[in-house]
C-alpha positions, 0 to 999 in steps of 0.5 A: 500500500502506498502513502496515498492509499487507504485501507478497506475501511477508509482509515489511514494506513499508518504503516505506509504513511510512517515511512516518510517520517522515518526516512527523514528521522533516519537521515537526520540521525545519520547527519548528526552522527557524521555517518552519511555516505558522501556518494549517496543521495535520496531521490523522489519525484522532485529531484529524479530528473537531476539524478538522471542528469548526473548519470551523464557524468557517472553511473547511478545505482538506483536502489528502490527500498522499503523502510519497513523491510529487513531485506531492503535494510540489508541491501541498503547497508551493503550498497552503502559500504560498496559506494563508500569504497567507490571513491565516487566511481558511481553514485548511489541513489536511494528511492523510498518506495512508500514515499514515492509511489509515482516514481516507483510506477514510472520505473515499473518496479514491482517489488522491493528491494530493486536495483536499477542502473542509470547511465547516460540518462538511460535506466536499465534493471539490474536485480530484484529481491534480497542480495548479499554484498558479494552478489551486489558487487558481482552484479555491478562489476558485470554491468560496469564491465559491459558498459565500459566495453560499449563505450557508455562510461565517461572518459577516464572511468575505470569500469570498476565497482571499487575506486582508489582505496586511498580516496575512500572515506575512512570507516568509523567503528559503529558505536554501541547503541545507547540505552533509550528508556524514554523511547522504550517506554513510548514504544511500549505504549504505541504497541498497546495502541495507547497514543496518549500514553506515548505522547505523555512520555515525550511530554514528560521528557521535554519538561526536563529538556525543553529545547531537545529537537529530537524529543519535539519531533518524536512528540509531534510524530506520536500526536500526528499518528494519534490524530489520524486514527480512524480518519476517513480520508476520502470523506475529509478530503471532499469536505476540505475541497467543498469548503476551504474555510472548514478548518477541521477538514483542512487541518486533517488533510494537512495531517494526512499530507504530512504523514504521506511526506507531502510536507509542502502541500500540507504547509501551503494548505494551512497557509491558504486556510489562514488567509481565508479565515478570521479570528479563532479559526484563523488562530487554530489554522496558524497554531496547527501549522506551527505544530507541524513544523516540529516534524522537520528540522528547524533549519529545513528549507521547507519550514523556512519557506513556509514561515515566510509565507505564513508571515506574508499571510498574516501581515 
């Protein structure tokens, strides 16, 4: 099921929509820990064309993954390791299949994990399903060798998976995961389906550390999931379309869009609501928009752009 789909009873599918937010959180965690892959990019519908353009200068290995899948996680880890050792011979482009259903459809991907090669602006399938590091290395080696023989690689490309070992980023030992009693308590509440209890755990932790951005984001995520319980997606979208001043409907649709990873659409919807309403309704739309900002890093350009638009709408 894709982020835009609904379950048979028309309630929001929480598992699918959770993928986009988990991807954002994982990326922030990797960046803060200094473990990002310098030869890797995250791809969606908005920047796929740019990735194709990059394939004119170096092969791009497109990995269509699912954040909930252990097979995808294993393939991603193996590709990251190979990519870091490539010295930039090729670029690893990761596609979150749940968050980018239109791109998945355009690529004709039927399952995850799927590996696709992009070179000279053209895409070609490589493999689908689970694969070990050695299997991935063997498959990529065969493709790069064939591309070199056909003259499809850029001048000077060695036609190999690995680059100069001296140019590869230095591997840092994996740190032992730290105990997180707050996260464990909140997770236990979520597994019981008690979203209020999970939110209370993060609220208490924030009381002791009110400026902690990670706690703010987790609290915002739990509240968002809780609000979307038993939401009738098609009905609320219709209500929002029929009455732009229906603040409750606009807020709920914005929540659905946030969960689906359509952050800018959610922000723009509430900004329009602010413009079209007054007094208490206007305040509710504004305050809800501000609460959604906590789901993304404070310096996220989408948040900064929405803040500027909100200021214009208010004044």
